[in-house]
N, C-alpha and C positions, 0 to 999 in steps of 0.2 A: 508861381516861381518864388523863390526866396529873394528878399531885399536885403541888400548889403549896405551898411553905412558905418561911419567911424564914430567912436564915442571915447570919452576920457574917463578912466577909473581910477579911484584912489587905491594905491597898493596896500594901504593900512587897513581900511575899513570896507572897501568895495563900492564907495559911493560913486554913482555914475553922473557925468556931467557931459552937456553937448560941447563944451569949449574947454580949454586948458585953465586951471585955476592955480594960483600959487599957494594957497591955503585951503584945506579941505574944510567945507562948512559943517560936516558931520563929526569928524574926530579931531579937527583944528591942528592936523599935522601939516607941515610945510613941505612943498616940493615932492608930493607923492603921486601926482597924476601922470598917467602913462596912456598914450593913445592905443587903442585896439580896435579891430574890426569885429562888428557885430552883425549876426546874420539872423534875420526875423522872417517868419513865414507871413506872406502876404494875406490880408484878410480877404475872405472870398465872398463877402457880401454883407449887408446890413440886415435890418428886420429884427424882429423879436427872437430872442435866444430861448431855445428849449434844450433841457438836459435830461437824459435818461440814465438812471443809475446802472453801473457796470460792475461786475464782479459779485461776490457773495457777501460783502461787508453790509452790515445793517445797523441802524442805531438801537441800543439796547438800554433797558433801565439799569442803572447802576446796582440795584440790589439783586439783580437777576445774574450778574456776572459772577462766576466762580472763579476762586483764586487756587492756582496751582503752583507749587514751587518750581522755580526755574531751574531746569537741569544745568549742570556745570561741567566743564571740561578742564581737567588738571593740566597744567602746562609744565609740570616737573620742576617748578621752582616755588618753594613754599612762600618766599617773600613775594613774588608776583601774584600768586594765587590769593594771599591774604589781602593785598591791596586791591584786587578785583572783587573781593567779596566772597571768595571761596572758590573761585575758578572762573573760566571764561564762558560766557553764556552763548550758545549757538545763535548765529545770526546778528551778533553784536559787532560794533566797529569801534576799535580802540586807536586813540591817537596818542603818540608818545613824542614829546619834544625836549631839546636839550641843546647845549653848547656844541660846537664842532669838536669832534674827537673825545667826547664825554663817554662814549660807550653805547650809544643807541644801536648801532649796527651790531655790535658784538652781543648785546643782551638779545636782540631778536634772532640772531643765528643760533645763540645757545639754547633758546626756546624750542627752535626747530630740531636741533641735534639731540636734545634730552628727551624727546618723545619718539621712540623708535616704532612705536604702534600707530602714530598719528601721521597720516600723509599731509605733508606741508609743501606749499608752493611759495618759495621765496623769489620775489621779483626784485631786481636791482636795476635801477636806472643810472646808477653811478659808478659801479665796478663791473668788471668782467667775470665771466664764470671761473676763470683761472684765479683771479684775485680772491674770490669768495672760498674757492676750494683751499687755497693756501691759509686762510684764516681758520677754515673749519678743521684742517689737520693740526693746527695750533691748539685749537679749543677742545678737540677730542669728541668723543660721542659717536653714536651710530648715525650714519647718514643714508641708510637704505631707503627711507621713506621721504627723505628731504630732496625736492626738485628745485634746481636752480634755473631762473630764467632771467636772461639780460635783455630787457626790452623796456621801451618808454612809451609806445603806442598803446593806448588803453583798450582799443578794439582787440587787438591781437592778445592782449593778456587775458581779457575776458573769454576770448575764443579757446586759449589753451586751458583755462580754468574750467570751462564747461566740458572739454574733453577729458582732463585729468581727473575732475571731480575730487579735489583735496578736502581735507578736514579743516585746514587753516590756511589762510592766504597772508603772506607778509609783504608789504609794499615799502621798499626803501629807494627813494622817498617820494611823497606825494608832489613835491615841487618839481619832480623831474618828469612827471607824466603829461602826456599830451592827447586830446582827442581830435579825430578828424572833423568833428561836428563844429569845432571852434577854430577860427582863423586867427590865432594868436600864438605866441611863443610859449614854451613850458615855463610854469612858475607864475604866470600872470594871473590876475584875480579871476578872469573868466575861466581859464583852464582849470585852476585849482577847484573853483566851485562846481564845475560841470563834471570833473572827474570824480570828486569826492561823492556827489550826488548818484552817479553811475554805479560807483563801488558800494554805496549803501543799498541801492536797489537790488544789486546782485546778492548782497549779503542777506537782505530780508527775504528775498524769493527762495533762495536755495538753503538758507539756514547755515551758511558757511560763514564762521567769524572772520573778520578782516583786521589784521594788525598793521596800522599806518604809522610810518615814521615821518615827522615833520621838522622842517628847519625852523630856527627862531632868528629874529631880527637882533640888531645891536641893542634894543631896549629890553630884550629878554622875553618877548611875547613871541608866539608862533606866527611865522611868516604866512602871508595870504589873507583872505577875507575872514572876518570873525564868524561868518557863517559855517566855516569848517569846524570850529569848536562847538557850535550849536547843533549840527546834524549828527555828530558821532555820539556814541553812548558813554564812552569813557575817555577822559583826558588825563594823561599822566605826565609828569614834569620830571626830567632827569637832571639833578643838581650835583654840583660839585666843583673842584678845582683841578685842572689838569696837572697842576704841580704836586697834587696829593693823591693818594691811593683810594681814599673813600669816596663813594658816590651814594646819594640819597635819592630814591625814587618815591615821589608823593603822588597822590591822586587829587586833582583840582576839580574833577566832575565825574560822577559815577552814578549812573541810573540804576544799577543793581546792587549797590552796597554803600558803604560809609566813605567818606572823603577824609576821615581822620587817621587813616592808617598810612604808614610809611614803611619803606624797606631800606635797608643799608646793605651796600655791597663794597667789596674790596677788589680793586683792579690789580690783577696779577699778569704774569706772563702767559698763563694758561687761560685767561678770560677773567670774568667776574665771579667772585666767590662770595656767597651768601654770608652775612654776619648775623649769627642768631643772637649773640649777646654783645651789642655794641659798647656797653658800659666797660667791659674788661679791656677793650682795645683803645677807647678813647682816654683812659686814664693811664698815666705814666707811673710805674711802681718805682719810687725813688728809694735808694738804700739810705739815704740821709735826708733830714728835713731842710727844704730850701725855702727862702723867703720869696714872696710874691706868687705863690702857687695856691689856689684855692679849688675845691671841688663843689660843683653846683649839681643839684638834683633837679633835672630838666624833664619836661614831658612835651613830646611833639606828637600831636594828635591824640592818640590814647596809649602811646608807647613810652614808658619812662626810661630814662637812661641818665648816667652820670657822666659829666663832662668836665675837663680840666680847664681852669681859667688861669692864664699866665700874665703877670703884669710886671712891669719895669718902671720904676720911677727914679729919675736922675735929675741933676742940676742942670738947668738950661744953659747950653753953650752960647747961643745967640739971644738977642734981646726978646725975640717972641718965642714962648714955650711950644714944643711940638705936641700934638695930640694925634696919635696913630692907632688904628684898630685893624684886626684881622678877624672876621667872622662876627663882628659886633657893630651895632649902630654907633657911629662916632658921636652923633647928637645925644644919644643916651649917655655915653661916657662923659660928655661935657656936663650933662644935668647932674650926674652923680658927683662928680667932682665939685660941683658948686654946692651941693648939699653937705658933702664932708667938710667944706671950708666954712660954710654959713653955720651949720647945725652942730658939728663935731669939734670945730675949732682947728682943723688941721690946714696948714698953709701949703697949698699945692698950686697956687696960681703961677708961681715963678719957676715950675719945674716941668721937665718932659716926662709924659705918661704915654707908655706904649702897652697895648692890650692885645692879647692873642687867644684865640679859642684853639685848643690842641686838636689835632686831627684834620685841619682845613675845612671844617663844617661851619655853616652859618646857622646862628641861633637867635630867634626873635622872642623867645619865652621871656616874659618880665621877671620870672622867678629867680633868674640868674643875677639879679641887680645886687643882692647881698653878697654873693660870692665875689662879684666885680670889685665892690667897695672893700671888702676885706682883703683881697689879694692886692689892691692898690696901697692899701695902708700897711700891709705886711711888707712890701717892698720898700715904701718910704721909711718905715722904721727899722727896716732890716731884721725883722723878727719873724721866724717861720711860724706858720699855724700848727697848732698841736696835731699830732698824727690821729687818724681816725675821725676827723671832723668833716662835715659837709654842711651845705647850706641851701635853703630853699624859701626865699621871701622876696617881695617886691619892696622897693624903697620909694617912698613918696617925697614930694618937694618940702614938706614940713619935717622931715627927718624920721617920719613914722615908719615902722616895719609892717608893711601891709600883707594881708593873707593872700595865699594863691590856691588855685583849683587843684583837685586830685592830689592832696597832700598825703593821703594814705598810701597811694601808689609810689610816691616819692620815697617815703619813709621805708616802705617794704623793699624797694630796689636797693636803698642804701644798706639796709640790714642784710640783704642777700650777699652783698659784696663785701661784707665784714666791717663796715663802719660802726664806730661805738657811739657817736654822738651826732645829732642834726640840729641845726639851729633853724626855727621857723617863728612865724608871727604869733603873738599872744592870741590874735582873733581867730587862729586855726584850732584853738584849743577845745572849742565846743564841738562836740560830735566826733572827736578823734578817738579811734580805737586804741587801746592800750597795747603796747609792745614791749616785750620783756627783753628782746635781744639787742636794743639800741635806746640810748638816752635822748628824749626830746627836750631841748631847751627853748623856752619861750621868752620873747622879748617884745616890747612895744615900741621902742626907740631905738635908733641907730647907735647913739651914744651908749646906751645901756647894753646893747649887743656887743660892742666893741670892748667895753669894760669887761664883761664876763669872759670873753674870749682871750684878750692879751693878758689880763690879770692872771688866768689860769697858766698862760704861757710863761710869765715871769716867775711864778711861784714854782 
C-alpha cells in the first residue's frame, strides 16, 4: 500500500524538509516553505537488489554513433523559428516565460493559427473555450486544425492527446495543471515537477513537440522548481514593458541551437507582428537636430541594431540631484557621470540627469557607453550631435575608449541605414575591414572623442 506523509517544500528551488523552516538552506530564500502531502510506495522487502535491463537501449561506443541532422517543423513565424535554431524539433519540450500580460498566450495562439496544415491541441487552464475563440477571431488565421481544450487535469489532457494525435501540443500554463497522483494544489512544487515529467515522457515517446507556458515570480524567474528548466529542451523568455508596444523574445537555453538569437515583436490590436528590421523602428527620424539624442550601434546576441539614446540634464531643484534611467543600468550611468567629471572636466555632480532608451527596451550592451556619455554632454551643453553620426564603444574608468566585439556588424548596420560616420575605439582598428560607404572615426580617450565631435559641430 502507499504510505502518505507530510513534508515541506521550498516554492523557489524545491528543497524538501521534514519541518517548516523560515529560510531555505538551499537557495537562502525566506518564507518559501509550503506543506504538501507526499505519497510513497511502501518497500516490499529487503535483501540484495538485482536489476535486469528493459527496453532496447544499450551502451554504445561514442565512435560508433552516427550523426543525423535533426528534422525541423516550421511554426510559421520567422522570428520564433530562428530562435529555435531553424524550427521545432519533434519530441522536444519548449518552455516560455514572461510577465503577466506580456503576450505569451497571444504568441502561442498565433503559432497554432498560422499553421493550417499542422494539427494543434491548445490546452488552456486559465481561460474558457469561448474566451480563446474571441481572441482567435481578433488574431485571424485559419483554425481548422486548431483544437481547443479547457482542462486542468493532466490525465484527461494526455487521454485526449492520445485520441487526437496532434502534431503540436500547447499548454497554457504549466502552473494550472494537476495530476491525480499528487495530493497537492495546482502550482505547487510537486505538481509542477510531476506534470512536467509526464509531459516530457509523452513528448519523447510519441515524438510530439510540447510548447509550455510558465508564469514568473516577482523576481523575474520562472515560478516552480528549477528542475522545470532543467528537463525542458528550450527555455525562452518574453521581455518588454506593458506600457510600450515592443516585445523581445530571447532564448536562455537551447539544446538544438544557439542561445545568441533574439526576436523582436510589435504588439498591435491584431496580435504580435514580427519586426524584421528593428533599427528602423527604434530610431526616431527627427526633421531637425535636437540636443541630448545619440544613436548607438548595439548587438544583442548575434543580431546588430541601432537604438536611440535620449538624455536630459537640468539644474537640480532640490539639494540632492536626481539620477533616473529607463532601460539602462543606473549604476552604469553614475559611473559614466563620474568619468566625465573626473577625466573630461564636466561638472555634472549638481545637476539632474535623466536617461531613456527609446522604444521601451532594456539594453545591457557595454558598447552604448559612448552614446550615453555623448547624449548627456549634448544635453548639458545644449549642442545637437551632427546628423549622420553613431557610436559604438565602451568607456573605462580611466577615460579610455575601449573596444567592443562584432564591430564589423555594427558598422555594416549603420551603413545600411544611411549613417555617414561612426565613432569607435582605436583598438578596433586592427583587422577592421575597409568600408567606403561610412567614415570610421577612431579615438582612444573620451576627451579626444568629445573634442572631435563637438569641434566639428561648432565649425
